[in-house]
GUTI-690583 format. One record per residue (C-alpha): x, y, z; residue in one letter. Coordinates in pm, whole numbers, plus 50000, padded with zeros to 5 digits. Each point is the difference from the previous one (the first is absolute). Layout:
# residues N
XYZa
...
# end
This chain:
# residues 528
510965755448010m
497075020450132s
498804997050358t
496664982949911p
501834974249794r
502534993250279r
497154995450243a
498254976149758e
503264980449959h
500474996650376r
496394989350036q
500404972449740s
502844984550205k
497854995350308k
498134968050068l
496275001049963s
497854988150290l
498704971449787i
503544988549918s
501195003950359l
497114981450162l
499944973349731t
503744994450035g
499884998550380l
497064976150006v
501584978249733t
503264999150194l
498254991050326v
497924972849838v
502944985649808l
502264999650307l
497314985150222t
499014974549738s
503644990949937s
500614993650369i
496844979350027l
500754980749683l
503564992350105v
498864989550346g
497144979349862s
502294984249738y
502644989650251e
497434987750250s
498124979749741q
503244986649850k
501194987550337k
496614985250084s
499554982549664l
503584987050001t
499714985650351e
496594985249929t
501184983749675t
503114986050169l
497994985950291h
497414985249766l
502664984049777n
501774985250302y
496724986650135s
499264983549664n
503544985649975a
499764986450354d
496634984149929r
501304983549681i
503164987650175s
497944984550278k
497824982949742t
503084986149823m
501584989350330d
496814981750096s
499864983649656l
503574986950019f
499374987050351r
497004981249862s
502184985849721m
502574989050254r
497244984150211g
498664981449697s
503454985749920l
500604990650363e
496664982150027y
500484981249673s
503594990450086a
498704984150319d
497394981049799k
502764987149772l
502114986450288s
499274964849871d
500575009249637v
502184969049949d
496954978550072a
497815019049751m
499704991849633t
501025025749743s
496375004749896n
498945006350358q
502655026950041v
499075015549665d
496345001150104d
500905016250332y
502185026449833l
497275007949746d
497485003650283l
502365022450195m
500715022149699r
496415003549881n
498475005750345s
502105030350093s
501345015149675n
503085009250201f
502574985149762f
500384995949626n
501794966950051s
500694976750295i
502814974550014t
501114971850229v
503794996249992v
501754970550160e
502985004850231a
502394990149718n
498685028349777g
497784978449777l
496645015549913i
497474973650106r
496725016849912n
498915033349852v
496655017349948a
498845008649748p
501334969849812a
500525020649682r
503035016150163v
501724966949913g
502755001450263m
499204967150177a
502974976349999g
502585027649946r
502415014750250r
499785035350134i
502585024249866t
499035035150111s
502035016950271k
496885007350208a
498714964149998s
503444985850079l
500385024550286e
496554991250137a
500724962649977l
503295003850187a
498545023250262l
497364974850124q
497985029550134k
497145021649873p
501335021049714y
498935029249778i
502165012649718s
500525034449861s
498335004049659p
502214986449724y
499864992649626m
499954963349903t
502674989649754s
497794978949772n
496575016649998t
501205035650074k
497245004550257r
500305023350298l
499114977650294i
499984997050379v
500824966150151f
498614988750341m
500644966450165s
499314979850312q
502114970050113p
498304965850012i
500874977750294f
498744964850068s
498344990550326s
503454989050119s
501515034249911d
501794987149692k
500565027549741y
498094989749686l
500375031349788g
498025032049943i
496535010849892l
500405031249788s
497615025149847g
500875023549715t
498465033849924l
500305013549645y
499975037550069l
499065009549643q
497194974549967e
496624994850160n
500024989550365n
498745013250331i
502765026350013l
499165014249659s
496284998850081d
500485021150314i
503035021749924f
500494998649624g
497485027449921n
501805030350143s
498305022349747n
500365037750001v
496875016050151d
498335032049887d
502335021350213s
503144983849856g
500804980150315s
501114963749976y
501984974050187y
502844976849910y
501764970750169i
503744993350021v
501924969850125d
502705000050267s
502645008649737n
498155030249864g
498594984349681r
496505008349882l
497544971250036l
496715018049934y
499535033949832h
497335016649780p
502565001049718d
500514962849926k
503145007649800q
501785010350321l
499544966350174l
503334985950112g
501755033949972e
502505009150275d
498735031350183v
502254996650305s
501355035249937s
496645014050111n
500315013250358k
496684984850107v
500974966149857v
503305002050186q
498115004450327k
497734970949916l
503064978449938m
500965007950361k
496554989150120g
498855035550078e
496515014749954s
498875036149984g
499155029049773e
501985027049817q
500275021449691q
502294983749747v
501175003049640r
499414967949804n
502424984849750t
498345020349721s
500695032650186g
496365006350102v
499335013650350e
497654976550186m
498344997850342l
500684964650116a
498724978050279g
501854967350038y
499844968750214s
502104968450011s
498604964550012v
501584980650289p
499364965349854t
501925003649673n
501955032650026g
498065016249713w
498835035950009g
496815018549907i
500185035949874v
496895021649943v
500825032249816v
498195031349886s
501615025549767p
500695032950174i
498525016649693s
496654987950135l
500485022650305i
501005029049776h
496944994649784h
497685000450303q
501735030750141l
499745019349674m
496324991149985g
499645013150354h
501785032649911i
497935004649683r
496814995450201t
501085026150254i
500995024649726l
496754994749813w
497865006650306y
502185030050092s
499835015949654l
496395011950020f
500355016850341p
503235016149882f
498345014549688i
497095013150203i
502445015350248l
501795019249724l
496725012349852i
498995011750345g
503255019150043v
499495018249670m
496425009050093l
501195013250335v
502505022349820a
497115016949818y
498015003750319r
502385016350239l
497325003550261a
499914962550054r
503474988349887p
500444967450192f
496574994550152v
498614992449656h
502824975149943l
499274982150327a
496284998449916n
500724985349658l
502274973450144v
497514992050278s
497254993449742k
501884972149821m
497694973550143g
502244993350298k
497605010050282e
500244965850168k
503795002550043i
501055011850346v
502615026649947m
503144995750210p
500535027850249e
502465025249861a
502155023650201k
498675035549984p
501875023349765h
500685036850055w
498355006949664s
496354991449963q
500404995849623e
502974976350042a
498054981050266d
497114994849760l
502404988749725l
501584974750235t
496594985250077k
499274997549628a
503264981149939v
499194976750290l
496794990949822l
502094988049706a
502134979950246v
496874983550137l
499024990649647n
503374982649951i
499584981950333q
496574988049891k
501474984649687q
502714983350209t
497334984850226d
498154987149697q
503204983749869l
500514983750342t
496484985449984q
500674986649650v
503194983650131a
498044977350239v
497274990149751t
500164973049731d
499145016649669v
498474969149836l
497644987450272t
499525030750218g
501054979750305l
502635011150247m
503464988849893n
502844981450167r
501465031050163r
496695007050173s
499814963350110l
503395002050168e
499055032350179n
496724985350128t
501674967950119m
502665020050185s
497335021150171q
497924969750101w
503064981650130m
501145030750194a
496585001650169s
500134962750085g
496754993349811l
499544963149904p
499124996249634f
500134976349707s
501665003649661l
498434982249704i
502204998149691m
498304988949679l
501334994149653d
498014996449676v
500404964349876d
501684995249663k
500115037349933f
502914995949762k
497754977649791f
497395027949994v
502565025649878n
501494976249744d
496574989349870t
497955032150007y
502645027250019g
501105024050271h
497065023949951l
497544972250081i
502354989650280g
499615035050145d
496224996749977e
500214967050187v
502035016750276l
497445028150029k
497244974150011h
501804981050276v
500505032250200a
496305009049965e
498814965650113v
502385000650299i
498815034350113v
496314990749970t
500684968250201s
501575018750295l
498645019950286r
500585037850010p
502754997050264d
501914973249801d
502685014049771v
501224985749670c
503325009149836y
501584991849668r
503314984550102y
501464997949650g
499254982849670g
497094976150056e
500484998850378e
497615016950247f
500095002950378v
497085003750242i
500455012550358l
497374990750262l
499965010050364n
497814969350075r
502434970449981p
497324974750091e
498075008249682e
502974999949764a
499404965349851f
496275006549946n
500765033549836v
502634984049775a
497604972349896e
497245025549935r
502325019249769v
501194967949830r
496434987449937r
498855034349882a
502765001249741l
499414964049897e
496315007249939q
500445034749848s
499685008149633r
503535008449892a
501095020649695p
501284967549843i
498154968249897p
501734978850262t
499525000750375r
502245022950207v
501174984050323t
502485009550270v
502184982350253s
500255015050348l
502454997950289g
499255012650352i
502345010450281a
499035014550339h
501745026850202y
501504994350253p
499284962449992l
502094991849693h
502465029049991a
500885031450195s
501715018549715e
498425014449686r
502204982949741e
499834967050186e
496195001650010l
499875006849625i
502414971149945e
497794976450205k
496935009549798a
502004996649677d
501144965150102q
496394990050074a
499015014249659l
502794980049833y
498704969050178l
496475007049873a
501425002949648k
501894967650031s
496884981850126r
497995007749691g
499125037250023r
496565015050070n
500244993650372r
500855016850329t
502894989050222i
500745013750349v
503675002350098s
501114972250230e
502245023350200g
# end
């Protein structure tokens, strides 16, 4: 081989400046981006997982407190009525029937109510169509309650004749001379319409895939979005096992179908049942992949420009890296404050480092935007529940007295069922707009979840007037549906009614529940 050819061969093995600079820049950007992406992924994964777990536990705890309060009310109703029936022997059968019908229709607590004599004979039953009057009790639960002579609540069980899944509650009846006369019992048909199914029977899957279910003290499903699973034994689930021990908390768990879930769970002291709110972990993965795709998309353009700049620099040896830095600095990022970088022994390398830092700032900007989205409700544009909790914590930490107004759109399920969920969303946006226009600039409104909204005011003395102004404004507004849109409101004051965040929310929620029970479209202040 001739000398010129050998020299040409050696020259072809050497890297060109374009290839060298392009490879180095690509390597630096890929390594830096990989580190940032991994760090961002892990950070966001931990944050989203913890937030979802805390939110699910908070929801489970709120539902369990609602159920506990409901069962206490049922127990109070039976206790009051048993006292009224202390002279049942002196009452005619029609009088007792009328009283039982009144009791059943006024509260909607029970599907059927029965008066059983001490010898086990069913004296009266409402409704009369049950047809058990004059027979003797035979179920294990009723016999146990009759023998116990104390307040009693059974575990859910299947009746032998009607094959209904029921819960049996009873209260002993004593005469004025403390003679044991029998029991007053109420029966709940878990798979039929009653107050339990009205409140807890609609554990539908939301848009994110989250839902809740209810188990009894033996680990059997009582309420679940999949109706075919009702009555199934899920005691092998680790969360259900903890609920059976009366524990509450949050954890990642694999359900009986093998799906990884983020679960928050809370037990109900009154009846030993448990509430579980779950979100599929795939939801977290979906959000994280969206986050990564966003970062990669916004990083792609600067990366392409960077490579083009490197190739141009290779052709203009007089300004190899200065041109690259100028190109990167003209990417419309003048408002970003560049982090201070340690000086490098090479001016060219120093300029390249600054250019890469600009790409880092771009990624940080996208992360900040995602954080802002995380505290904003997409539908209404209001701040969301996470922002509410942060604000309440800050106000409580500063010792600032304030009021919390919780409002709920009346009969919103009827709106969704009648006009569809799209119109339901329009109603929610309408409600949010009316609330905001009815408030002062320093009052803050949040979407708490579903059709519930929360208003924070740092002027407790004006809370009732503000709530009434919002209520009247909505009542008189022109809604997206032909019927009137009204709301019920509950008010709680800090620190008058509660010193803790969850307790304050619970007080306002109880006042709201009272407003609902008194006919809706009204404002109730917590009684402390």
